[in-house]
C-alpha positions as CSV (number, residue, x, y, z in Angstrom):
1,M,113.6,135.3,119.8
2,S,110.5,133.3,120.8
3,M,110.0,132.1,117.2
4,I,113.5,130.6,117.1
5,K,113.0,128.9,120.4
6,E,109.6,127.5,119.2
7,F,111.2,126.3,116.0
8,K,114.1,124.6,117.9
9,E,111.5,122.9,120.2
10,F,109.5,121.8,117.1
11,A,112.6,120.6,115.1
12,L,114.0,118.6,118.1
13,R,110.7,116.9,118.9
14,G,111.1,113.1,118.7
15,N,108.4,112.7,116.1
16,V,110.1,115.1,113.6
17,V,113.4,113.4,114.1
18,D,111.8,109.9,113.6
19,L,110.1,111.2,110.4
20,A,113.4,112.5,109.1
21,V,115.2,109.2,109.7
22,G,112.3,107.4,108.1
23,V,112.3,109.6,105.0
24,V,116.1,109.1,104.6
25,I,115.8,105.3,105.1
26,G,112.9,105.2,102.7
27,A,114.7,107.0,100.0
28,A,117.7,104.6,100.4
29,F,115.3,101.6,100.3
30,G,113.6,102.9,97.2
31,K,116.9,103.2,95.4
32,I,117.7,99.6,96.3
33,V,114.4,98.3,95.1
34,S,114.6,100.3,91.9
35,T,118.1,98.8,91.3
36,L,116.8,95.3,92.0
37,V,114.0,95.7,89.7
38,E,116.0,97.4,86.9
39,K,119.1,95.3,87.0
40,I,117.9,91.9,88.3
41,I,114.2,91.2,88.0
42,M,113.4,92.9,84.6
43,P,116.4,91.3,82.8
44,L,115.3,87.8,84.2
45,I,111.7,88.5,82.9
46,G,113.3,89.7,79.6
47,A,115.3,86.4,79.4
48,I,112.1,84.4,80.1
49,T,110.1,86.3,77.5
50,G,112.8,85.9,74.7
51,G,115.0,88.9,75.4
52,V,112.4,91.6,75.6
53,D,113.7,94.7,77.5
54,F,110.6,96.1,79.1
55,S,112.3,99.3,80.3
56,K,112.9,100.3,76.6
57,H,109.6,98.9,75.3
58,D,107.6,102.0,74.1
59,I,104.6,102.4,72.0
60,E,104.9,105.1,69.3
61,I,101.4,106.3,68.7
62,I,102.3,109.2,66.1
63,S,105.4,109.0,64.3
64,G,106.9,111.7,62.3
65,E,108.7,114.9,63.0
66,K,107.3,115.1,66.6
67,P,106.6,111.5,67.6
68,V,104.2,110.7,70.5
69,V,105.6,107.8,72.6
70,V,104.0,106.0,75.4
71,G,106.5,104.5,77.8
72,V,104.7,101.2,78.7
73,G,107.9,99.4,79.7
74,T,108.8,102.2,82.2
75,F,105.4,102.0,83.6
76,A,105.6,98.3,84.0
77,T,108.9,98.7,85.8
78,E,107.5,101.2,88.2
79,I,104.6,99.0,89.0
80,I,106.9,96.2,89.9
81,N,108.9,98.8,91.9
82,F,105.7,99.6,93.8
83,L,104.6,96.1,94.3
84,I,108.0,95.2,95.9
85,I,108.2,98.3,98.2
86,A,104.5,97.8,99.2
87,F,105.1,94.1,100.1
88,A,108.2,95.0,102.0
89,I,106.2,97.7,104.0
90,F,103.4,95.0,104.6
91,L,105.9,92.7,106.1
92,A,107.4,95.3,108.3
93,V,103.9,96.4,109.5
94,K,103.0,92.8,110.1
95,A,106.1,92.2,112.2
96,I,105.5,95.3,114.3
97,N,101.8,94.3,114.8
98,S,102.8,90.8,115.9
99,M,105.3,92.3,118.4
100,K,102.7,94.6,119.8
101,K,100.2,91.8,120.3
102,K,102.9,89.7,122.1
103,E,103.4,92.8,124.4
104,E,99.7,93.2,124.9
105,A,99.2,89.4,125.5
106,A,101.9,89.1,128.1
107,P,100.1,89.6,131.5
108,Q,101.5,92.4,133.4
109,A,102.4,91.8,137.1
110,P,100.3,94.1,139.3
111,P,102.1,96.9,141.1
112,E,103.5,96.2,144.5
113,D,101.0,98.4,146.3
114,I,98.0,96.6,144.7
115,V,99.6,93.3,145.8
116,L,99.9,94.6,149.3
117,L,96.4,95.8,149.3
118,R,95.0,92.5,148.3
119,E,97.0,90.8,151.0
120,I,95.6,93.2,153.6
121,R,92.0,92.6,152.1
122,D,92.5,88.8,152.2
123,S,93.7,88.9,155.8
124,L,90.7,91.1,156.9
125,K,88.4,88.5,155.3
126,R,89.9,85.8,157.4
């Protein structure tokens, strides 16, 4: 029974729940970025380059009965996916870091007991 209790404590820990939420949101964000790249960005790049569809652009190394094909276009699409996701994560981390700096920069008012002790110290000096 203690193993079940231990697992329950582990599973309901804040970090595990936060991680699960992050994974789900990350998967959804990945799908959004993939669709953005495949359906919007790559067709625009194809239109600029004269109708080249990079996702279907493969290089056939060996032709014949069992052809060997290198999917260069798919690889290019995945690189663009990665760059967009990496840039979005960079912006999110930068925003979080700037919020943390603002919190750290704001002077905290000393606790009431410290203020009281300072007043007592100052009155004793006089």
